Structures are given as C-alpha cells and as structure tokens.
N, C-alpha and C positions, 0 to 999 in steps of 0.2 A: 259478664264474661268478656274478655278482650278478644280481638280478632284472631290473634295467634292461638289462643286456647281453643277457639271454635274450630280452627283448621286442624289442630291436633286431634280433637275429639272426633271430627268427621273422618280423619284418616284411620284412626283406631277402629271406628265403626266399620269402615271398608275392609280393614284387615281381618276383623272377626267374621264378617260376612263371607269373605273369601275362604276362610278356614271351614266354615259351615258347609259350603258347597263343594268342599274337597279339593280346593286349590292351595298348594303350598306356596305362600308368599316369599319363602326364602329357600329355594331349591339349592342343591349342592353343586350342580354343574350345568354348563350350557356350552354347546359346541359352536363357538364363534369361529367362522371361517374367514371373514375379512375384517380388517379394521375400517373405520369410517373413511379414511383417506384412500384406502384400496378400493372401496365401493365407488368412489368418485372417478376412478380411472378405468373402470371396466366399460365395455361398449353399452350403449343404450339398449335396454331390453334384457340385459343379463340378469340372472337370478343371483341374489346375494343373501347371506346370513351373517348378521353382525349383532353387536350388543353395546350398550352404553347407558348413559343417564339422560332422562328427558329434562331439557332445560327450559322449555316453553311449551305452550299449547293454546290453540285457538280453534273455535268451531264456527263455521259459516254455513249454516243450513246443511246441505248434503255433503259437505267436505270439511275436513279438519286437518290442521297442520301442527307439527311439533318439531322441535330441534332435538336431535340425538347427538350427544357428545361422548366421545371416548378419548383416550390419551392422544390419539393422532389428530383429532379435530372435530368439526361439527358437520352434520348433514341434515337436510330437511326430510321429514317423514310426511307422507300424504296418505290420509285415510279418505277414500272416496266411495260414496254409495254407488253400487253397481259394479265397482271394480274391486273394492276390498270386501271380503266376505262379511255379511251382516253380523255374524257372531263376533268377529274380530273388532269391527267398528263399535259395536255395543260395549264390548269389554273395555275398549279404550275410553269411551265416554263415561262409563259407569264407575270404573275402578282405578284408572290411572291418573296420577297427579305429577306436577312438576317435582323433580327430584327422584322419582322412581327409577330404578335400574331395570332395564328390560332387554329381552332378546327379540330381534326383528328378522323376519323373512319377507322378502318381496322382490320386486324387479326395479331396475334403474330406469328412471324416466327423466325427461327434461320438461319443466313446466312452461306455461305460456310466457313467463318472464325470463326464461332461459336458465333457470336454476336446476342443477343436477339434484335429484331427489330420489327417495325410495318410495314407491307405491307399495304400501304395506299389505301383505297377505295374511301373515300370522304374527301375533305378538305374545310373548311369554313374560310374566312378571318374575324378576329374579331377586329383587330386594325392595320391599315397600318402604318408601320414605315417610317418616312420621313427623319430624321437625322441619318446618318450612325453611328453605335455603334463603340466605340473606341476598338482597339485591346488591349488585356491584357497587353502586354509588350511594346507597342508603343504609347499608348494614355494616357491622363490625368497624365502627369508627374509633372506638376506644382502643388504644395501642396494645394494652395488656390483653384485652379480650381477643383482639385480632391475632396476636402471637400465640395465645393459649389455644385458639381454634384455627391454627394455621392451615389445617386440612380444608377448611371452608374458604379461606383466602385463596389457596391454590386452585380450588375447584371453580371459583367465580372470577378469578383474575388471571388471565392467560400470561400476563407479563411476569407474575411471580412464578408460575410453573416453568416458564421459559428460562428464568434465572437459575433454577435448580437443575435444569438440563445442562445449562452452561457450566454449572459447578461440577457436574459429572465429567464434562470435557476437561475442565481445569485440572482435576486430580489425575485423570487418565493420561492427559498429555504429559504431565510431569513423570508419571510412572513409566510410560512408554519411552520418553526421552532418555531416562536413566537406564532402562533395560537394554535399549539399543546400544548403549555405550558400555555394556558389560557389568552394570551394577546388579547386585543380588538383593531382592527384597527380604527383610528379616522381621521378626517379631521379638520385642524385648519386654521385660516385665512392666506392668502398669502399677503394681504394688511394690514399693521399695522400702528397705529398712533405713535408707539414707537418701533424702531427696537431693539428687545431684544433677549437674549438667546445665544449671542456670541460676541466676540471681532472682529468686522469686519465693513467695510465701506458699508453702504447700498445704493441701488438705490432709488432715491426720485422721486415722481410723484405727480400729483394733482388729487383729486377726485372732479369732477365737481358738482355732485349732492349734496354732503355735503359741498362743497366749503372748503375743508381742504387738506393740504399736507399729503401724506401718504408714507410709505416705503414698498418696496418689502421685504419679510421676509429674514432674514439672518440665521435663524435656522429652524429646522423642528418642529416649534410650541413648543419650550422648555417651555416658561413661560405659554403658554396655557395648555400644558399637565400637568404641575404642578398644575394648577388651577383645572384640572380634578381629581388630587389626593386629593385636598381639597374637591372636590365635592363628593368624595366617591368611585371613580373608583380606582382600585388597580393595574391593569396592562394594559397599553395602548402603542400603537406605531403608527407611521405615516411614510409612504414612499411618498416622493414628491419632487418637484423642489424647490430649494432655490437659492438666488441671492446675490452675493457679488461683489461690484464695485471695484475690485482690479486687480492686474496684472495677465497676462497669462504666465504660464510656464508648464513644463512637469507634474506638480501635481496640478495646480490650474486653474480653469475656473470661469467665473462669473455666469454661469447658469448651475446647475448640480443637480443630484438626491442624496438625503440623506435619511437615516432612523434614527429615534430616538425612543427609548423606555423608559418608566418610570415604575418603579416597587416599589410599596409601601411596607413598612416594610422590605426592603432589603438595604444592604449597598454595598460599593465598592468591598468587598470580594465576596459577592454573585454575583455581576455584572461580576467580572473577571472570575468566574467559568462558568457562562452562556455564556459569550462572547467567551471563549476558545472553548466550545462545538460548538457554532454557526459557528465560523470561520472554524473549522475542517469539519463540515457538508457541508458548502458552497464549500470549496475547493474540497471535495470528489465528490459533484454533478457536479461542473463546469469542473474540470480537470480530475476527476477519480483517483486522487492521492493526498496525503498530501505533497508530495515533488515537488518542482518546482524551477526554476531559475528566478530571477527578479532583474534588476538593478545591475547585477554583483554579486549578492549573491545567494548562494544555500540555500534554505529555506526548513525546515521540520516542518510543523505544528504539526506533531505527537509526536515530542519530548517534554521533559519537558520545559515549558515556563519560562524564567528567569524574575527576578525582577530587575529593574534598578532604583537606588535611584538618584533623580535629583541632590542633592547636591554633593554626592560622585562621580557620573559619570562625572559631569563637572570638578571636581577637578582632577579626574584621567587623563583626556585628556588635561586640560589646566593649571593645577597647581593653579587654582584660587578657593578660597573658597568664595562662593557667599554671605555669611553672614558677614564675617569679612573684605572682600575687599571693598575698596572705589570705587565710580563711576570712578574716574580718573584711578585707577589701571585696572579696567575692560576695559575702553576705550583703554588703552595702549596695553592690550592683544588683543583686536579686531584689532587694527592697525597691531600688529605683525602677526596676522593670516590672514591679508588682507580681513577682513570682513567689508563690508560697513555698516555704521550706522549714525544716526542723533545725534550729541552731545547734542542737546537740550532735547532729550528724557530722561525720568525717568530711574534711575538705573536699575529697574527690567525689563524694555523693553530691555535694553542692555544685561542683564543676559540671557534673553530668546534667544537673538541672539547667545550667546555662546552655549546654549544648542542645538540649531539647527545645529551648527557646529559639536558638539559631536555626535548628532543623526546619521549623515551620516556614522559614523564608526561602527554602531551597526546593525548586520544582523538579529537579533531576531531568532525566535519569542519571545516576552516578553512584559512586562508591565512597563512603566515608572510610578514611584510612588513618593509621598512626595514632590510635587511641592510647591513652595512658595505661600502663601496666596495672594500676590500682583499680581500674574499672573492668579489667579483663583477666579474671583469675585462671582461665583455661587456655589462653593463647600464648604462643611462643614469642619471646622478646625479639625486637628488631635488633639484629647484630650491629647495625650502625649507630643506634641510639637506644640503649637498654631501658630508658624511661618509657619507651613505647613498645607496642606489640604489633605482630603481623596479623591484623584483623581487618575485615572488610564488611561493611554494612550497606545494603542496597538502600538508596534514598530516592523515593519517588513521591511527588505531590506532598512535600513537606513532612514525610513520615518515613520510619524505618520499615522496609519491606523485605527484610531478610538479613541474616547475620552469619558470618563465617570466619574461620581462623586458619592459620597454620597452627595446628594443634600442639600444645605443650607436651613434649614426651620425655622431659628431664624429670625423673621422680623426685629429686631433691628440691628443685625449683618449685615443682607442683606442691610439695608438702609445705614449703615456706609460704606459698600463696594461700593455701588452705588455712594455715595458721593465722595469717593476716585477716582472712575472711571471718574466722571465728572471733577474733578481737572486735571486729566490726559488729558482729552479732551480739556480743556481750555489751557493746555500747548502745544497743537499741536498734540496729539496722536489721529489721526482720527479714529482708530479702537477701542478706548475705549468704554466700555459698556454704553448704555443709562440708565438713571434712570427711571424705570417704577413704577410710584406711585401706579397704580392699582394693580400691583403684590405685592407690599409691603402690601397694604391694604388686599389683599386676604390671604397673609401669616398670618396675625393677627387673622384670623379665625381658623388657625391651619392646618398644613400639616403634615401628618405622615412621619416618616423616609422613605426616598425614594432613590433609585438608578436610575440614568439616564445615558443613553449611546447613542452615535451617531456614525454612520459610513456612509461614502459617497462612490460614485462610484470610488474613488481613489483606494479602495481595489480591485475592479474589474480590474482596469488598472494595478495594481501590479500583479494580477494573470495572466494577459495577457502579462505582461512585455512590455507594450507600454505606450507612453505618454497619459494622460487622454483625450486629445482632439481627439485622434484617436479612443477612445472608446465611444464617443458620436455619436449617429447615424446621427444627423444633427447639428454639432457644428456651432456656430455663426461665420460667416466670413464677411469681408467687401464686400459690393456690388461691382459687376464687373463695372469697369470704362466704361462709355459710350464713343464710338468712336467719 
C-alpha cells in the first residue's frame, strides 16, 4: 500500500469515528465573524471567530502550531496546554489534518518571535479533507493535470489566485469605464441560426424544440448590437463568452470572454481615442502601471501610440506590395519566409498571412489602419481610397489586442461583401463570413454612422505575460483517461 493510500484510509477512519461519536464532519453553517486579515488587525487580546483551511501542523510537546488560510490570507494558530482547553487540544491532535476546513474561536496574541497568532479556545470541523493536498513545488507538475485540477493550483499557489483577482479587476474596469460614458450593457443570443460578426469557424449543434441547427456565437453579438443601433440605442456593450472551433495556441482558445461596444454617430477616429483611454485605465487598475513586459517586448501604454499602415508595413518587412503583386509572387514570398499556407486560398487570405508575419515584429502600442476591403467584410470603405476600409486594430507586443471599425451601414455594399465571402467559403475558406439576410434587411431601415470595437481576454493574457490558456480559470482539457 502506497503512502497516499495509507493517508486516505486513515482519514476515512477518522471520519467514521467522528460520526460514531455524534460529530457531523460536514455541517451546513458556521458564523464566521472575521476574515484572517481582519483578525491580524484587531488589538492584542481581542476575541475572534474565523474559519478557513489548515495548511500545516506541527506539535512540540505541550504546544502545537498550524497555519489557517482563508481567501484573505494566512494566520498562525497556537494550541497550548494550560491555555487551550484540553478537550480542544485533544480534538486537534486526534482528528484534524492538513487540508481540513475548520472554524476557530480564540484570542489574538503575539508570540515570542513577534508573529500575530490566534491562541485557540474552540475548534469546529467544517469539512474533513480526505485526499492529501499537493505540495506547491512537488505536486501537479503535469500541465493537463494541473489545469484539470485548477482548484488545487489556486489553493496552493497564491500567484495563480492573485492573477484571477486581477482578471476580475480587468473586466470590471472595462465595464465601469464604458458605463461612466453612457454605454448600456446588453445581452444578445448565444445560439444563432447564422454565425455572424466575424471570420471564424463556428460550433454547430441542434435545437430539439425548434428542430433546427444552430451555431454558438463567434462574436459578442456584433450584428445584434448593430440592430440595436437601428432600434435607436446609441451606446451599447456586451461582455460574455464566445466560441470558435479553431486551433489552440498561446493566443487562441475555442471558448473565451470578449467585450464588444457599439457607438452611434462615431467613427474609427473616435473609437481609437476611446480605446486608448480604456487600455491605459485597465493597465493602471490591473498592474498599477502603464509599463510592463510581455512576449519579449517592453511596452509603455503611456507613450504616444503609433499608426501602422497595412500596405506600407507589409512592404517594409517583406518588399511585397499587396496591390500590385500577384498571388504567385505572394506565395513565393511565403515560401521564402517558411510560412505555411493553402495555395487554394484567395490572394487576400495569403496577404493576411504576410501581415501576421510582420505583426510579430511590432512592439506597439499602436493601431493598424487602412486594411484591404477584402479582409474586412463589415467595415466602411475609406472614402479617399475605396480599396481600403476604416478599421483599426490594437497592436501590442507583436499581436492583435483589439479590433474595431467605422461600421458598414450601406445595405447594398454589405450584401455585395457577404456575397464575396460566400464565394470564398465555396472555395474552401472555412472562416469566411456567413451571409445574414436578416441583417441586410435590418440595414435597409437605416443604421446611423457607428463605431464598433471588440477586445478579448487575450489582452489580459498579454498584461500577465502568459499564454491565454493559463489565464482562463477552468480551461477545457481532455477528460482523464480511465484506467
């Protein structure tokens, strides 16, 4: 029998013994009056009543020590013969283990070493731990197992817990930033009959009650929020989950959180100003600074943001002019740069692969502008150069960290763009945009000039300088194989 099995058997024995003597090892309530951190701040000698998990224990003759941890922090518990009631001391020694969740009553003392502690008077078992907790440096080394049991990593690694506290600040800062400026938070459908609002491969499922196939949304209600602009709303946003049935890498997941806002009577220039303010406020709240390192780049959001022209930036790094070069010349350059591509794809899909190569060389912060109309089916054309659109993408640390447009509100232009996307889909481009007839119909009622913008939790992963999967509290992992 292995050591872990012995520990489990011993804890089950204690559990059964507690039940026999009439003690419920899993009571339904405990009146916790102070958090651990609040206990540390009261005057010496004060009585406290708190609760948490035992993270250590050691006995030295007539005294025993344990660390109690709750969400706010850790505090030392002291069990001392002559000071702690003998019944309480014996209960601790006989029945309690590392990992148990307990309620504690006692008084605040300062030990000889100067450590603020609780001299325990009463202890109540609130949840018996059966499986031993992993040690921080020796357990959960396998990445899949670590992510599968994320609750244990959060429990034993304060840095991971702190990251998700920061993530709460990240989304709440965005929410509060927009609400202060008059934006209304809305909820749009997660199940759609037409997957619209982005170039992406959707998840497909079946709706039994209506007997129709539906898709999980690939955008944060882009076409729905534009319908709200048609309905008379002028500032809306949504924060929620969206789903794309594509590959996993350091920047991409299939199931992640996104925010999108739509702002009537505004254009890309207004959007860029607002987004720059928002990103600075987010970084300040989450990191406490506008300067950080991410993906090998030193980033300063406080400096002047640059503008990167799509055409000239690609030409700068590849010597390819995207408008005059043939598809064959672009493929030759992709071969030269060792970039994988599908030769059956449309020229503009290959051009975008060139851009993604160039993007990795740009630290930012800045905005990519003047993208070709062929890669932007929902953006308004640039009136000075109809080959290009009024689009802006946030570029930070070699990656796209947000995407916005002066939204296309000409229903006939939109229909023509959708038709072009459907041609691409027929030629094998799985991520081409679906044609949404209901959206074209809605546009014919008239949508005001509108700026739309979206940012996902990729920006949070950038601030943390971690792969996006690490920044999802419970990422999807394959089920553990049965023995």
